[in-house]
All heavy atoms as an XYZ file, in Angstrom:
658
protein
N       5.769    -89.090    -27.551
C       4.908    -88.092    -28.182
C       4.088    -87.394    -27.099
O       3.643    -88.017    -26.150
C       3.983    -88.811    -29.170
C       3.585    -87.938    -30.324
S       2.482    -88.789    -31.477
C       3.682    -89.612    -32.495
N       3.878    -86.115    -27.254
C       3.123    -85.372    -26.248
C       1.625    -85.555    -26.450
O       1.170    -85.911    -27.529
C       3.457    -83.871    -26.320
O       3.051    -83.398    -27.593
C       4.937    -83.619    -26.108
N       0.871    -85.273    -25.437
C      -0.587    -85.416    -25.476
C      -1.249    -84.602    -26.593
O      -2.054    -85.136    -27.326
C      -1.175    -85.053    -24.105
C      -2.665    -85.143    -24.008
C      -3.198    -86.557    -24.121
O      -2.452    -87.531    -23.948
O      -4.391    -86.692    -24.416
N      -0.915    -83.304    -26.774
C      -1.548    -82.555    -27.868
C      -1.271    -83.153    -29.245
O      -2.120    -83.139    -30.114
C      -0.947    -81.150    -27.744
C      -0.547    -81.043    -26.321
C      -0.119    -82.438    -25.916
N      -0.096    -83.697    -29.449
C       0.220    -84.301    -30.744
C      -0.659    -85.518    -31.004
O      -1.080    -85.764    -32.126
C       1.691    -84.682    -30.810
N      -0.950    -86.264    -29.970
C      -1.818    -87.432    -30.130
C      -3.227    -86.984    -30.500
O      -3.852    -87.540    -31.387
C      -1.835    -88.284    -28.837
C      -0.470    -88.926    -28.644
C      -2.917    -89.340    -28.891
C      -0.301    -89.618    -27.309
N      -3.722    -85.957    -29.843
C      -5.063    -85.463    -30.144
C      -5.155    -84.915    -31.563
O      -6.136    -85.114    -32.237
C      -5.459    -84.372    -29.159
C      -6.181    -84.926    -27.972
C      -6.814    -83.829    -27.178
N      -6.283    -83.938    -25.842
C      -5.826    -82.955    -25.125
N      -5.830    -81.733    -25.595
N      -5.361    -83.147    -23.932
N      -4.144    -84.219    -32.025
C      -4.172    -83.614    -33.350
C      -4.239    -84.647    -34.463
O      -4.733    -84.360    -35.541
C      -2.966    -82.704    -33.562
C      -3.096    -81.430    -32.765
O      -4.196    -81.054    -32.383
N      -1.985    -80.778    -32.512
N      -3.754    -85.849    -34.227
C      -3.798    -86.890    -35.234
C      -5.232    -87.256    -35.592
O      -5.506    -87.649    -36.714
C      -3.078    -88.132    -34.724
C      -1.979    -88.565    -35.608
C      -1.326    -89.818    -35.155
N      -1.333    -89.988    -33.710
C      -1.124    -91.133    -33.122
N      -0.906    -92.205    -33.814
N      -1.134    -91.223    -31.812
N      -6.135    -87.130    -34.657
C      -7.526    -87.505    -34.881
C      -8.363    -86.374    -35.475
O      -9.518    -86.584    -35.811
C      -8.166    -87.965    -33.572
C      -7.565    -89.262    -33.075
O      -7.023    -90.017    -33.906
O      -7.624    -89.511    -31.870
N      -7.806    -85.192    -35.587
C      -8.556    -84.055    -36.099
C      -8.425    -83.964    -37.614
O      -7.412    -84.340    -38.185
C      -8.059    -82.758    -35.481
C      -8.176    -82.766    -33.978
O      -8.997    -83.466    -33.423
N      -7.348    -81.995    -33.319
N      -9.456    -83.438    -38.238
C      -9.431    -83.137    -39.664
C      -9.501    -81.625    -39.798
O     -10.379    -80.993    -39.222
C     -10.637    -83.782    -40.371
O     -10.571    -85.199    -40.183
C     -10.635    -83.468    -41.849
N      -8.583    -81.057    -40.542
C      -8.541    -79.603    -40.692
C      -9.094    -79.200    -42.046
O      -8.664    -79.715    -43.079
C      -7.105    -79.076    -40.533
O      -6.631    -79.434    -39.242
C      -7.052    -77.562    -40.690
N     -10.060    -78.296    -42.017
C     -10.633    -77.730    -43.234
C     -10.061    -76.327    -43.406
O     -10.022    -75.548    -42.457
C     -12.156    -77.661    -43.140
C     -12.813    -79.001    -43.175
C     -13.038    -79.711    -42.010
C     -13.202    -79.556    -44.383
C     -13.643    -80.954    -42.042
C     -13.805    -80.805    -44.414
C     -14.018    -81.495    -43.244
N      -9.634    -76.014    -44.610
C      -9.157    -74.671    -44.925
C     -10.285    -73.945    -45.644
O     -10.754    -74.400    -46.690
C      -7.900    -74.727    -45.801
O      -6.900    -75.467    -45.097
C      -7.377    -73.332    -46.101
N     -10.731    -72.847    -45.054
C     -11.886    -72.119    -45.569
C     -11.499    -70.690    -45.925
O     -10.718    -70.060    -45.222
C     -12.994    -72.086    -44.519
C     -13.442    -73.423    -43.945
C     -14.400    -73.204    -42.785
C     -14.078    -74.276    -45.016
N     -12.085    -70.179    -46.986
C     -11.916    -68.781    -47.375
C     -13.255    -68.099    -47.121
O     -14.226    -68.338    -47.833
C     -11.525    -68.687    -48.847
C     -11.273    -67.263    -49.293
O     -11.688    -66.307    -48.638
N     -10.610    -67.116    -50.424
N     -13.288    -67.265    -46.105
C     -14.515    -66.558    -45.731
C     -14.210    -65.067    -45.762
O     -13.354    -64.587    -45.018
C     -15.009    -66.980    -44.338
C     -15.285    -68.487    -44.317
C     -16.239    -66.186    -43.933
C     -15.587    -69.056    -42.953
N     -14.899    -64.348    -46.622
C     -14.695    -62.904    -46.768
C     -13.219    -62.558    -46.981
O     -12.670    -61.663    -46.342
C     -15.243    -62.143    -45.554
C     -16.747    -62.285    -45.425
O     -17.418    -62.427    -46.466
O     -17.248    -62.248    -44.289
N     -12.587    -63.311    -47.869
C     -11.172    -63.107    -48.228
C     -10.210    -63.295    -47.058
O      -9.102    -62.769    -47.061
C     -10.960    -61.734    -48.870
C     -11.656    -61.628    -50.218
O     -11.736    -62.664    -50.921
O     -12.120    -60.534    -50.563
N     -10.629    -64.021    -46.056
C      -9.765    -64.411    -44.939
C      -9.651    -65.929    -44.965
O     -10.637    -66.630    -45.192
C     -10.366    -63.987    -43.590
C     -10.436    -62.508    -43.386
C      -9.079    -61.935    -42.990
O      -8.154    -62.654    -42.627
N      -8.978    -60.623    -43.059
N      -8.449    -66.439    -44.737
C      -8.230    -67.882    -44.715
C      -8.289    -68.361    -43.266
O      -7.621    -67.799    -42.391
C      -6.863    -68.251    -45.334
C      -6.771    -67.737    -46.766
C      -6.612    -69.753    -45.264
C      -7.789    -68.326    -47.720
N      -9.089    -69.388    -43.032
C      -9.229    -69.983    -41.703
C      -8.880    -71.466    -41.802
O      -9.362    -72.157    -42.695
C     -10.664    -69.849    -41.182
C     -11.097    -68.429    -40.975
C     -11.778    -67.735    -41.971
C     -10.837    -67.777    -39.772
C     -12.186    -66.424    -41.781
C     -11.240    -66.461    -39.579
C     -11.907    -65.799    -40.588
O     -12.309    -64.497    -40.391
N      -8.035    -71.927    -40.902
C      -7.727    -73.346    -40.780
C      -8.521    -73.841    -39.583
O      -8.271    -73.422    -38.449
C      -6.228    -73.565    -40.583
C      -5.423    -73.027    -41.718
N      -5.369    -73.641    -42.948
C      -4.675    -71.902    -41.823
C      -4.605    -72.936    -43.753
N      -4.176    -71.861    -43.098
N      -9.495    -74.699    -39.849
C     -10.468    -75.085    -38.834
C     -10.371    -76.575    -38.530
O     -10.921    -77.411    -39.266
C     -11.874    -74.745    -39.308
S     -12.056    -73.036    -39.793
N      -9.700    -76.944    -37.450
C      -9.651    -78.350    -37.058
C     -11.006    -78.797    -36.500
O     -11.626    -78.093    -35.705
C      -8.583    -78.412    -35.978
C      -7.994    -77.059    -35.877
C      -8.868    -76.108    -36.611
N     -11.447    -79.952    -36.938
C     -12.710    -80.545    -36.492
C     -12.372    -81.848    -35.772
O     -11.635    -82.686    -36.309
C     -13.647    -80.812    -37.696
C     -14.934    -81.473    -37.244
C     -13.940    -79.515    -38.440
N     -12.888    -82.009    -34.572
C     -12.590    -83.215    -33.796
C     -13.177    -84.443    -34.473
O     -14.106    -84.360    -35.280
C     -13.149    -83.085    -32.378
O     -14.562    -83.187    -32.406
N     -12.628    -85.590    -34.130
C     -13.114    -86.851    -34.692
C     -14.584    -87.079    -34.336
O     -15.369    -87.543    -35.156
C     -12.255    -88.006    -34.202
N     -14.965    -86.710    -33.123
C     -16.360    -86.887    -32.700
C     -17.300    -85.998    -33.513
O     -18.377    -86.439    -33.927
C     -16.498    -86.571    -31.214
N     -16.891    -84.755    -33.765
C     -17.719    -83.852    -34.566
C     -17.798    -84.334    -36.009
O     -18.859    -84.295    -36.631
C     -17.159    -82.432    -34.513
N     -16.687    -84.807    -36.539
C     -16.670    -85.312    -37.904
C     -17.594    -86.520    -38.040
O     -18.365    -86.626    -38.996
C     -15.241    -85.678    -38.295
C     -14.980    -85.955    -39.752
C     -15.272    -84.726    -40.595
C     -13.540    -86.400    -39.945
N     -17.551    -87.408    -37.055
C     -18.442    -88.572    -37.061
C     -19.902    -88.131    -37.038
O     -20.728    -88.634    -37.792
C     -18.135    -89.473    -35.860
C     -19.101    -90.616    -35.723
C     -19.012    -91.728    -36.551
C     -20.122    -90.578    -34.780
C     -19.909    -92.771    -36.442
C     -21.020    -91.612    -34.663
C     -20.918    -92.707    -35.497
O     -21.816    -93.730    -35.386
N     -20.202    -87.151    -36.180
C     -21.576    -86.656    -36.077
C     -22.043    -86.061    -37.406
O     -23.165    -86.300    -37.844
C     -21.663    -85.600    -34.978
C     -23.064    -85.087    -34.731
S     -23.082    -83.710    -33.580
C     -22.695    -82.373    -34.692
N     -21.178    -85.305    -38.064
C     -21.544    -84.671    -39.329
C     -21.712    -85.692    -40.455
O     -22.522    -85.499    -41.358
C     -20.480    -83.646    -39.733
C     -20.390    -82.412    -38.853
C     -19.176    -81.590    -39.239
C     -21.659    -81.584    -38.963
N     -20.957    -86.768    -40.400
C     -21.014    -87.777    -41.471
C     -22.173    -88.750    -41.312
O     -22.565    -89.402    -42.283
C     -19.709    -88.566    -41.514
S     -18.318    -87.614    -42.111
N     -22.728    -88.855    -40.113
C     -23.789    -89.833    -39.871
C     -24.989    -89.656    -40.785
O     -25.589    -90.633    -41.210
C     -24.286    -89.751    -38.421
C     -23.429    -90.433    -37.447
C     -24.091    -90.464    -36.119
N     -24.685    -89.155    -35.815
C     -25.155    -88.797    -34.651
N     -25.115    -89.640    -33.663
N     -25.660    -87.609    -34.452
N     -25.351    -88.411    -41.087
C     -26.563    -88.184    -41.877
C     -26.287    -88.002    -43.375
O     -27.165    -87.617    -44.118
C     -27.336    -86.981    -41.333
C     -26.577    -85.677    -41.451
O     -25.367    -85.724    -41.723
O     -27.197    -84.613    -41.251
N     -25.058    -88.300    -43.803
C     -24.760    -88.173    -45.226
C     -25.316    -89.362    -45.995
O     -25.385    -90.476    -45.492
C     -23.252    -88.070    -45.468
C     -22.727    -86.685    -45.207
C     -21.322    -86.502    -45.741
O     -20.485    -87.363    -45.572
N     -21.095    -85.373    -46.374
N     -25.693    -89.092    -47.226
C     -26.219    -90.110    -48.129
C     -25.067    -90.991    -48.608
O     -24.106    -90.503    -49.199
C     -26.910    -89.423    -49.311
C     -27.527    -90.390    -50.285
O     -27.493    -91.620    -50.044
O     -28.041    -89.916    -51.310
N     -25.148    -92.285    -48.356
C     -24.084    -93.214    -48.731
C     -23.934    -93.377    -50.238
O     -22.916    -93.882    -50.707
C     -24.309    -94.582    -48.093
C     -24.063    -94.553    -46.606
O     -23.325    -93.719    -46.111
N     -24.691    -95.461    -45.887
N     -24.924    -92.962    -51.003
C     -24.836    -93.127    -52.458
C     -24.038    -92.000    -53.118
O     -23.722    -92.082    -54.306
C     -26.237    -93.197    -53.071
O     -26.901    -91.959    -52.924
N     -23.684    -90.957    -52.362
C     -22.888    -89.865    -52.936
C     -21.464    -90.330    -53.186
O     -20.934    -91.153    -52.437
C     -22.831    -88.663    -51.988
C     -24.110    -87.900    -51.890
S     -23.934    -86.299    -51.080
C     -23.126    -86.666    -49.560
N     -20.852    -89.760    -54.246
C     -19.446    -90.091    -54.454
C     -18.594    -89.314    -53.444
O     -19.080    -88.426    -52.748
C     -19.000    -89.826    -55.891
C     -19.087    -88.362    -56.304
O     -18.838    -87.479    -55.470
O     -19.390    -88.116    -57.482
N     -17.324    -89.665    -53.351
C     -16.461    -89.105    -52.306
C     -16.315    -87.595    -52.409
O     -16.288    -86.904    -51.395
C     -15.082    -89.757    -52.367
C     -15.079    -91.172    -51.861
C     -13.681    -91.776    -51.894
O     -12.794    -91.274    -52.571
N     -13.501    -92.865    -51.164
N     -16.208    -87.078    -53.619
C     -16.021    -85.630    -53.778
C     -17.256    -84.875    -53.308
O     -17.151    -83.887    -52.576
C     -15.674    -85.274    -55.237
C     -14.301    -85.844    -55.574
C     -15.708    -83.777    -55.468
C     -13.903    -85.721    -57.013
N     -18.438    -85.333    -53.711
C     -19.667    -84.668    -53.271
C     -19.838    -84.756    -51.756
O     -20.274    -83.801    -51.116
C     -20.888    -85.260    -53.977
C     -20.956    -84.882    -55.448
O     -20.352    -83.849    -55.829
O     -21.600    -85.610    -56.221
N     -19.504    -85.902    -51.182
C     -19.614    -86.068    -49.727
C     -18.658    -85.114    -49.016
O     -19.023    -84.473    -48.032
C     -19.313    -87.510    -49.343
N     -17.427    -84.992    -49.531
C     -16.454    -84.075    -48.933
C     -16.934    -82.631    -49.044
O     -16.857    -81.871    -48.081
C     -15.083    -84.232    -49.605
C     -14.125    -83.146    -49.200
C     -13.491    -83.196    -47.960
C     -13.870    -82.059    -50.019
C     -12.630    -82.187    -47.558
C     -13.016    -81.043    -49.631
C     -12.396    -81.121    -48.400
O     -11.561    -80.116    -48.009
N     -17.431    -82.246    -50.209
C     -17.897    -80.869    -50.399
C     -19.092    -80.552    -49.504
O     -19.187    -79.447    -48.958
C     -18.233    -80.615    -51.868
C     -17.024    -80.594    -52.810
C     -17.487    -80.479    -54.258
C     -16.061    -79.490    -52.446
N     -19.998    -81.522    -49.338
C     -21.135    -81.308    -48.448
C     -20.652    -81.121    -47.008
O     -21.127    -80.241    -46.285
C     -22.106    -82.482    -48.532
C     -23.346    -82.286    -47.679
C     -24.235    -83.493    -47.683
O     -23.800    -84.578    -47.327
N     -25.485    -83.316    -48.090
N     -19.694    -81.921    -46.612
C     -19.128    -81.822    -45.267
C     -18.435    -80.472    -45.076
O     -18.619    -79.795    -44.059
C     -18.130    -82.961    -45.071
C     -17.626    -83.236    -43.683
C     -18.772    -83.562    -42.750
C     -16.638    -84.384    -43.725
N     -17.669    -80.041    -46.065
C     -16.975    -78.759    -45.980
C     -17.974    -77.608    -45.899
O     -17.754    -76.640    -45.167
C     -16.044    -78.587    -47.175
C     -15.143    -77.380    -47.048
C     -14.073    -77.364    -48.110
C     -13.187    -76.149    -47.927
N     -12.085    -76.127    -48.872
N     -19.084    -77.705    -46.612
C     -20.109    -76.662    -46.551
C     -20.712    -76.577    -45.150
O     -20.979    -75.480    -44.647
C     -21.197    -76.906    -47.593
C     -20.760    -76.565    -48.997
S     -21.958    -76.937    -50.304
C     -23.519    -76.598    -49.577
N     -20.929    -77.723    -44.505
C     -21.464    -77.727    -43.138
C     -20.495    -77.041    -42.183
O     -20.908    -76.258    -41.319
C     -21.718    -79.162    -42.664
C     -22.882    -79.845    -43.340
C     -23.016    -81.275    -42.847
C     -24.111    -82.020    -43.547
N     -24.195    -83.419    -43.074
N     -19.210    -77.336    -42.340
C     -18.198    -76.716    -41.481
C     -18.146    -75.212    -41.746
O     -18.120    -74.403    -40.818
C     -16.816    -77.372    -41.693
C     -15.733    -76.617    -40.934
C     -16.843    -78.834    -41.267
N     -18.183    -74.819    -43.021
C     -18.103    -73.395    -43.356
C     -19.306    -72.630    -42.805
O     -19.150    -71.544    -42.253
C     -17.999    -73.185    -44.867
C     -17.884    -71.709    -45.223
C     -17.242    -71.456    -46.551
O     -16.616    -72.322    -47.130
N     -17.403    -70.242    -47.045
N     -20.499    -73.186    -42.931
C     -21.685    -72.505    -42.398
C     -21.578    -72.323    -40.890
O     -21.943    -71.275    -40.346
C     -22.954    -73.285    -42.749
C     -23.361    -73.143    -44.190
C     -24.623    -73.925    -44.475
C     -24.971    -73.830    -45.953
N     -26.179    -74.596    -46.278
N     -21.059    -73.335    -40.207
C     -20.897    -73.250    -38.757
C     -19.871    -72.186    -38.387
O     -20.096    -71.380    -37.477
C     -20.495    -74.615    -38.176
O     -21.542    -75.551    -38.472
C     -20.273    -74.548    -36.681
N     -18.759    -72.164    -39.090
C     -17.715    -71.176    -38.801
C     -18.227    -69.769    -39.100
O     -17.996    -68.836    -38.314
C     -16.425    -71.492    -39.590
C     -15.420    -70.348    -39.486
C     -15.807    -72.788    -39.085
N     -18.945    -69.601    -40.205
C     -19.510    -68.281    -40.519
C     -20.450    -67.821    -39.417
O     -20.428    -66.664    -39.012
C     -20.238    -68.317    -41.864
C     -19.313    -68.390    -43.052
C     -20.033    -68.591    -44.375
O     -21.251    -68.892    -44.370
O     -19.376    -68.452    -45.418
N     -21.266    -68.730    -38.907
C     -22.194    -68.389    -37.822
C     -21.424    -68.017    -36.554
O     -21.771    -67.053    -35.880
C     -23.138    -69.557    -37.547
C     -24.201    -69.255    -36.502
C     -25.112    -70.449    -36.322
C     -26.227    -70.205    -35.359
N     -25.858    -69.706    -34.056
N     -20.374    -68.766    -36.250
C     -19.566    -68.450    -35.074
C     -18.913    -67.077    -35.210
O     -18.817    -66.329    -34.234
C     -18.490    -69.519    -34.860
C     -18.968    -70.881    -34.365
C     -17.832    -71.887    -34.434
C     -19.519    -70.788    -32.966
N     -18.466    -66.740    -36.415
C     -17.823    -65.443    -36.624
C     -18.818    -64.299    -36.487
O     -18.482    -63.243    -35.960
C     -17.161    -65.400    -37.998
C     -15.919    -66.280    -38.169
C     -15.463    -66.282    -39.614
C     -14.803    -65.824    -37.254
N     -20.050    -64.507    -36.944
C     -21.071    -63.465    -36.840
C     -21.528    -63.322    -35.386
O     -21.648    -62.219    -34.870
C     -22.275    -63.781    -37.760
C     -23.448    -62.874    -37.457
C     -21.870    -63.651    -39.210
N     -21.773    -64.466    -34.723
C     -22.274    -64.446    -33.352
C     -21.198    -64.110    -32.328
O     -21.494    -63.581    -31.267
C     -22.878    -65.805    -32.973
C     -24.132    -66.115    -33.766
O     -24.680    -65.189    -34.394
O     -24.558    -67.281    -33.769
N     -19.959    -64.433    -32.649
C     -18.889    -64.293    -31.671
C     -18.078    -63.029    -31.857
O     -18.575    -62.001    -32.299
N     -16.820    -63.159    -31.533
C     -15.943    -61.992    -31.546
C     -14.896    -62.096    -32.659
O     -13.736    -61.758    -32.448
C     -15.286    -61.818    -30.187
C     -14.484    -63.051    -29.782
O     -14.645    -64.122    -30.402
O     -13.683    -62.930    -28.865
N     -15.301    -62.586    -33.813
C     -14.398    -62.699    -34.961
C     -13.266    -63.698    -34.734
O     -12.203    -63.570    -35.316
C     -13.818    -61.331    -35.344
C     -14.854    -60.311    -35.751
C     -15.599    -60.683    -37.030
O     -14.978    -61.202    -37.959
O     -16.814    -60.460    -37.076
N     -13.498    -64.701    -33.891
C     -12.482    -65.731    -33.650
C     -13.090    -67.101    -33.845
O     -14.238    -67.339    -33.500
C     -11.937    -65.611    -32.233
C     -11.213    -64.287    -32.004
C     -10.642    -64.166    -30.628
N      -9.617    -65.176    -30.436
C      -9.390    -65.774    -29.287
N     -10.098    -65.475    -28.230
N      -8.447    -66.674    -29.180
N     -12.282    -67.994    -34.392
C     -12.700    -69.381    -34.578
C     -12.100    -70.187    -33.430
O     -10.930    -70.007    -33.092
C     -12.200    -69.924    -35.936
C     -12.566    -71.371    -36.116
C     -12.763    -69.081    -37.072
N     -12.880    -71.079    -32.815
C     -12.328    -71.898    -31.732
C     -11.140    -72.725    -32.224
O     -11.073    -73.074    -33.403
C     -13.490    -72.821    -31.339
C     -14.702    -72.210    -31.920
C     -14.276    -71.383    -33.084
N     -10.203    -73.055    -31.361
C      -9.033    -73.828    -31.779
C      -9.386    -75.237    -32.254
O      -8.648    -75.833    -33.027
C      -8.148    -73.875    -30.546
C      -8.991    -73.433    -29.412
C     -10.145    -72.668    -29.961
N     -10.529    -75.760    -31.800
C     -10.991    -77.082    -32.228
C     -12.514    -77.074    -32.237
O     -13.139    -76.752    -31.230
C     -10.480    -78.172    -31.273
C     -10.869    -79.600    -31.611
C     -10.258    -80.038    -32.945
C     -10.441    -80.546    -30.505
N     -13.088    -77.422    -33.372
C     -14.548    -77.495    -33.472
C     -15.011    -78.843    -32.946
O     -14.600    -79.896    -33.430
C     -14.988    -77.301    -34.923
C     -14.697    -75.915    -35.501
C     -14.917    -75.902    -37.003
C     -15.564    -74.871    -34.832
N     -15.857    -78.794    -31.944
C     -16.391    -79.990    -31.288
C     -17.848    -80.187    -31.697
O     -18.449    -79.284    -32.289
C     -16.284    -79.825    -29.765
C     -14.870    -79.723    -29.245
C     -14.124    -81.048    -29.250
O     -14.727    -82.102    -29.545
O     -12.922    -81.028    -28.967
N     -18.453    -81.326    -31.366
C     -19.859    -81.552    -31.730
C     -20.802    -80.446    -31.256
O     -21.751    -80.111    -31.963
C     -20.190    -82.888    -31.036
C     -18.896    -83.603    -30.969
C     -17.864    -82.522    -30.737
N     -20.535    -79.850    -30.116
C     -21.409    -78.804    -29.605
C     -21.476    -77.584    -30.533
O     -22.470    -76.875    -30.539
C     -20.970    -78.335    -28.208
O     -19.608    -77.943    -28.259
C     -21.153    -79.439    -27.176
N     -20.445    -77.345    -31.312
C     -20.442    -76.221    -32.241
C     -21.412    -76.443    -33.409
O     -21.851    -75.490    -34.046
C     -19.039    -75.973    -32.800
C     -18.070    -75.504    -31.770
N     -17.036    -76.279    -31.327
C     -17.994    -74.339    -31.088
C     -16.350    -75.611    -30.422
N     -16.917    -74.431    -30.244
N     -21.744    -77.701    -33.697
C     -22.571    -78.014    -34.851
C     -24.031    -78.246    -34.498
O     -24.854    -78.463    -35.361
C     -22.003    -79.232    -35.587
C     -20.645    -78.967    -36.167
C     -19.509    -79.328    -35.480
C     -20.529    -78.325    -37.386
C     -18.246    -79.072    -36.003
C     -19.282    -78.053    -37.915
C     -18.136    -78.438    -37.230
N     -24.352    -78.210    -33.223
C     -25.735    -78.399    -32.788
C     -26.405    -77.036    -32.768
O     -25.958    -76.115    -32.092
C     -25.791    -79.053    -31.394
C     -25.136    -80.434    -31.464
C     -27.232    -79.139    -30.892
C     -24.950    -81.091    -30.110
N     -27.498    -76.908    -33.522
C     -28.175    -75.608    -33.597
C     -29.209    -75.466    -32.511
O     -29.871    -76.301    -32.104
C     -28.889    -75.412    -34.888
O     -28.285    -75.983    -35.970
């Protein structure tokens, strides 16, 4: 197996619809761990997933506004630090 294939196994991809455009946004395992650390453990799985997806969408929307209309190929923890 090649190196990129090994890395992709650890990524979680969120599919987002932003302004009628579909974005497939891979989030690294480290970023996903960072985002999940502050979640309330009493939430059910669906609510926890939706909260996580909202965090990713807000970050991607900010990157699109601040940047050049491109989403990075992999969202790392640095993308989620304000």
